[in-house]
N, C-alpha and C positions, 0 to 999 in steps of 0.2 A: 030933392035927390034921393031917389034910393039904392041901401047898400047895393055894392059891387054881389056879383056872384062868387060867392067862394063855396067850397065845399059837394063840390057836382060837377061833372061833366057841361062843356059849352061848344061850343064852335063859334069862334071872335073868326073879326080877319085882319088879317096882317097889313101889315101899316107901316112898319120904319126897320132898321137893324142896325146893329153896332155891329162892331167885331164879337161882343162876345153872346147879344141875342138878337132875335127877330123881335118885336112886338105885335101885336092883336087887340084891337082893339071889338068891346060891346058893347053896350048902352053906353055908351060916353064915359068907358074904363080903360084904361087901358095896363094888358096885361105883358112881361115877360117873358117869353120864352129861352130858354138857356139852349144852344145849338149847339154843347155839346154832347146832349139826348137825343141831336136828331141825326140815322140815318140820310137822309140827304135834305140842301138847303129848301124855303120855303121859301113862297114865291109871294112877292109885293103883289095886291089886291085879292091873294087869292085866300082861305080858309085852314086855321088849324083846329083838330077837337081833342079835347084833352082834361085834365082835370083844376079848377081853378081853385086857388087858395092866397094865400096872403102868408108871406115867407118871414121867418125870421131878423128880416129887414125890412121890414112891413111894407114890404112890395108884393104890389099883386104876380102872379106867378101861373102861369099854366104849363102841364109837365102831362107826357105821355106815359109817367112811367105810372100807371092809375091804380090807387090803394084797394087791398080787399077792406080795412076801415074807412067807413063813409058815413052818410046822416043812414039811421036803417041798417045797418049794415055792419053785422060788428066782426069782430075779428083779432088776430093774438098777437098786442104791443109789444115793444119793451124797455126796463123805464130805464132811461138814462142818465138823468139828473135828481136830484127834491133842492123842492123852495119851501124852507117851514110857514114861510108868510104867505106864501100860491100855494103849492103844491105838487105834482111829481110826472115829469116830462118824458115824456114817453111817444117810442119810436113809432113809426108804424109806414116807413118807407119809404117815405116824401123828401126829397130834394131840400135841406134848408129848412126845412123846420118840420117840431116834436111836436103834439098832441100836449095840453095843461087836461089833468085829473084836479082841479081844484079839493083842497085840503077838506071843505065842506064834503065833498065826497066817498075820505079816505075818515081812516078810525078815529077816536078820540084820544086816543093812548096814541102820543109819536113812534117809541121803538116800535109798534104795529102798522107805519107805513111801508108800505113797498119801499128796499134799498139797488143802486147801481144794479143791470141786472136781469131782477126780479122779470117778470109778467104779468100785463092784464087782460084782460076779455075787453075791449072795446066800443063805443062805433062815439061817430061824430058829431054835436051840435053846437048849435050857434047860437048867440045871447044878443041882444033887443040891437048891439052894436054893429052884429053880423059878424063878431070876433068868433074864431072857430074855439070850440073844447070837444078834452075828450070823456064819454061816459061810459065807467064801469058799469059791465052786464047784471040784471040782474036776475033772482031768482029762476022766472019766466023763461027766460037767454038760455040758462043752462038745462033747464029742464026740455024747451025745445030741440036741443043739441046730446041730450045726455042720451047712451046709450043701456040696455038693461042685461047688469053682470051674470055672468051662467056663474053659476055654485060651483061650476072648479076652478072659480078665482079666490077659491078658500087657503091661506095660507101662502099664496103666488105674493111674494116685491113689488109693488108697483113706483111708478112716477108719478107725480101726482102736482097740482100748484093749489095752492089757498084763493081761492074762491069770493070766504067770507069768513072775518073772526065773530064771534056770537059767543055770551056767557056758558052757553049749555055746552061746545065746541066749537071745533073749527068744520069750514065745509070746504072740501077739493071738490077737483073734476082732478080724473086722470089721463095720458097719455089716450087712453082706448076711450075719452067721455065716458067713462064708466061715473056716479055719484059717489061721496064718500062723506065719513063723520073720522075726525079724532075728538075721542073724548078726553078730562082732561087726563083723565086717572093714564092715559092713553101717551103720556106723551110728558117730557120733561120742564120743555116750556116751547110756550103758544109758539107757533109758528107768522110768522108776517106775513098781510096783504101779498100776495101774488109771490111769494115765497113756493121753491119747487123741492117734494121733499122725499126722500124715499121714502114709503113704508110697506107695512105686510097685513097681509087682508086675515083678517082676526074671525068676520063674515060678512056674508052675504047673507039679505036683508028677506022682505017677500015680497017689494016693491021696485029689488034690482039694486038695490045699492050698497056700499062697502064699508061696512064698520073697518076701522083702525088703528095702525099701533105701528109706533113711531120711537117706541124701546125696542132695543135689540131682546130675541128670545130669553127666557132667564137663564136659562144658564149655560150663556156666555159670559154673564157678569159673575160667576158665582166662585170662591178660590176653590184648588186643585183639592178640598178634601172632600167640599163637599160632589161637586161634579165625581168623586170617583165612587160615593155613597151613591149620589143620585143613577151612576151603572148599575153597582150591585141592584139594586132595585129592580131595574128594565132589562136585566137580564133574568129577573129569575121568573119561572111560567108562573104566580103566584103576582109579583111584583107586590112583594111585602119581607119582610126583616125581622127577624123575632131579637129585635135590641129596641132600647128606647132611653134616655135621659134617668133613668133608672137601673138602669142595665151595669155588673159592674167594670170599674179598670181592666182588671185583667182578663173579663170575656172580650171587648172593645178591642182594646193591644194584639187580644191572638186575631181575630176576625179580620180585623182592616187594616191592623199595624198601625196605628195611632193613637193617643194620648184621649181622656175621659172628655178633654178641657178642647180635642180640638172638633171631638165627636162631635160633642152638645155646643160648638160654634156651627159645623155642621149643618146639623139639622133646624140651628137658627134660621138660618139662607137655605132653608129648602123650606119649610114654614113659611118662611115673606114670601117668600115665591108663589105661595100657594100650591105648590110639587108633591104637596105629603099630606099626610092625615091620621094622628095618634087612633092606636085602637087596640082591642087586649092583648095583652105581652110583643108590641111593635107597633111599625108604624108600615106604614100602606101607599104606595103611592099610585095618586091620583092620577085619572086618564084622562090629560087633558094637550092637544101639540100645541095650545097656543098662548095662554099661560105667561104674560109678565112679570119682570119683574117690577 
């Protein structure tokens, strides 16, 4: 006998009912239809059309709530649970049923697995026993649904979902379906698969994808002395100050109001952030609005 039809829309004949369900049959298999879903009762001997699946109680069920996620149809689902011996469970809107994405399709490093509340773009697939699983969208799917980002996106803030973890960096897709890349130097920790991150656009590539950073702007991580020194450089028309680590303590104190050790520490912050360069007799502001710490 063939496996029951699941993971697709079917038409079944109504054969029976109880207080909670109607029962409908097709190809010798009986499916439950939850009465709470129905706007009006079904008729015995009539037909019902809906999406067929096996629910969490291992009962065949037909629902009128047709999910976006189907076989060969990708959509976003929300991670609701994790089992390290199995994979992650993803809610796609089916009553009494979450899709499992197998651990075989998840990162080798379990700390990069999606957590509850994260989101994955998935489709359905069935195994040889007819069981439904979640299949994570591959690069070709994201290429197909993505858009080219305009040049005006530079320096904009975006909300994006991680869809692939690679050694070279993190691949993401924004809410607007722009594709992007986070280099390891532009993050503190590697984001999880499915994690939603707040990022800043630091470049728009020729192919319309984005280079992103999840680090704060450099000036936001500086101490007050470094911020004050940066402000002095920005206010000068030539963005130059005739002071460096060789300048006399008295001159530094008179100009900036702090000690030479404070001045050198502030210089160190600005050098580390690549916001200044040392030139003859002083320091020069580097013209860049997206350098990060």
